[in-house]
N, C-alpha and C positions, 0 to 999 in steps of 0.2 A: 823168159823169167819164170822161175818156179816159186810158189808161195805156199807155206803151210802155217796153220795156227793150231796149237795144241798145248796140252798141259804136260808138265815134265816133273818127274821125281828122281832124285839121286840118292844112292846109298854107297857107303864104303864097306866092302865085304872082304873076307879073307880069301886066299886062293882056294882053300878047301870048300868054302861056300860057292865059289865060282864053279868048280867042277860038279858039285852036287846039283846046283840049280840049273846049270847048263844041260845036264843029263835029263832033268825033269822037264825043262822047257822043250827039249828036242822031241819028247814024246807027245807034246800037246800043240806045239806051234811049228811054223815052217821056218827052216833055216834060211836066212838071207842068201840070195843067189851069189853074192860075192864071198860068203863065208865058207871056209873049209878048215878043218883042224882047229887051231886056236884063233882063227880069224884072219883078217887082212889089215894091211898097213894104212893108216890115215896120218897125214901130215898137214898141220895148219900153221899159217903165218898170221899172227894178230897185229893189227894196226891200232894206234891210239893217237890221241891229240898231243900237241906239244907239252901240255901240262898233265897228261895222263888222266884225262877226265873220265873215260870209261872205266879204268881200273879203280879210281877213287869212288865212283858212284856204286860200283859193285861192293867195295869195302864198306861204304856207308849204308848199304841196303836200300838205295833209292828205288822206289817202286817202278818208275818208268826209266829204263836205261837200255843201252845198246852195246853191241860188239860188232866190229867189222873185221873180217878175216879172208884170207885165201885158203882154199882147201884142195889138196890133191891126194894122190894115192902112192906117193913115193917118187923117187928120182926119175923113174921111167915114164911118168905121166906126161902127156902131150898137151895138157890143159890144166887150168886151175879154176875152181869155182869161187867167184866173188860172192861172199855171203854177208848179210846183215841180220843179226839176231836181236830182237827187241823184246824186252821183258814188259808185259802188260798185265799187272796183277798176277793171277794164277796161270795166265797163259803165256806161251812163248810164240812169237811170230818170227818166222825165218823166211827170208827171200834170198834167192840165189840166181846167179847168171854165170854161164860158162864162158871163160876167156881163153884165147889161145895161149900157148906157152910163151910166145914172144911178147904178147901184150901184157901178160902177167909180169914178166920180167921188167918191162918198161915201168909199170906201176911201182914195183919194188924199188926201182932206181929213182922214183919220184916224179915220173912223167905221167901224171893222172889224165892228161889230155887224151890219151888213147881210148879212154872210156867213152868219149864223145863220138867215136866212130860206130858205136853200137846203137841201134835204133830204139832200144828199150828205155822207157822212162826211168827204170831202176838204175841203169848205168849212169844216167844224167844226175840222178839224186846222189849217188855215191860220189861222183865227181865233185858236186857242190859241197857235200859234207866234208869230204876228205881235204879238199882244197881250202875251204874257209877256215877249218879248224886245224890245219897243218898236221894232218895225220901222217905218221911215219911208221915203218915196221918196228916192232918192239920185241917179239919173241916167237920162236918156232916151237911147236909142241908136236910130238910124234908118239903114236901108240898103236897097239894091235887091238882090233875090235872084232868081237864075235857077236852076231846080231840074229835075233829071231823076230818074226813078224806074224801078225794075225790080222785078217781083213776086217774084223769087227772093230769099229771105232778107230781104225787106222793105228792099231797098237804096234809099237816097236820097242823091243827090249834089247839093250846092248850091254856087253861086258867089255870095258876098256882096261887093258893091262899093259905092263911094261911101258909105262909112261916116261918119256925122256924129252929133253928140250934144250934150247940154247937161247941166250940173249945176245950172242956175239956174231952170229951169222944168219942172214935172212934168205939165203938162196935155197928155196924149198925144192928146187930141181937138182940139187947137188947130191952126188953119191957119197960125199965125205963131210957131212956136217959134224962139228965137234960138239956132241950132245952128252948130257949126263942125266942120271935118274932124278926125276922130280918127285917120285913116290916110291915107297918101298915096293920092290918087285913081287912081294908076297901079298900085296893088297891090290884090290880090283875095284874100279868104279862101275857100279850098276846103274844104268839109266832106264827109266820107264817113261815112254812118251805115248800119249793117247789123246783122242778127241772125246769130249763128252764125259764118259765115266769109264772106270776100269772094271773089267769083268771079274766076277766074284772068285773064280778059281785062281786067277792070277793074284788077287788080293791075298788069298789064303796061302799061296806059295811065298809071297813076300813077307808074310807075318812070321815066317820061320827065320828071318834074317836076324843075326845077332848084331844089331846096330841101328842107329837112328838115321833119319834123312840127312842128307849132306847138302850144305849150301855153298861150299867152296867151288870155284870154277877152275878149269884147267889153265885158263889164261892167267889167273892170279898165281897159281902154282908156278907158272912159267916165268913170273917176275920175281922169283925168290931172291936173286942176287941184287938187282937194282932197287927193289922195294923192301928188302930184308923180310920177305914174306915167309912165314912158317906155317906149314899145313898140319 
């Protein structure tokens, strides 16, 4: 089980700002080992309770809230990461556990008991939470991510673009998901994640962004049809 606790800022930027900032960051930071060109594919399947409690708590701005999801890197992936993100004031706590492709598919079908075969306490916790609250798959979100990293304060800067999704199919290993755009393809979500404090030169670069911090989540965007959500 992997665990990280850090602060997170989000911005909605134009495609022009993306290319400008990407070029600037490339001269100062290290490109993530998975990134090349405009980045790599990330696909997430979000689960929620029967009454959509996690979605509602995000909409209501509840200070302590969580999201549970699977994450892989496209249809070719042989595994999925089971992740739980918890909002704790200004900090984001994320824990993750790698599941086999077969076990992830079992959970998608509603068989949470396969989590009990993993010795990690986190797997048992997820089994209890998802079973007691009747968690079900709700939405798949897919996008391209270009990422930069700096070892100081565990800084990670990501650009997420071409964000698509579906609420009708939850097979994240499929090559043929029927997805549609959740965000204008000429807009990009910039995320800045760090521990402690943000370095001054990165603050200065972010100050040039034409836009304010963003509070909307990709999961909420992915519920556009069932929740009549408008970003």
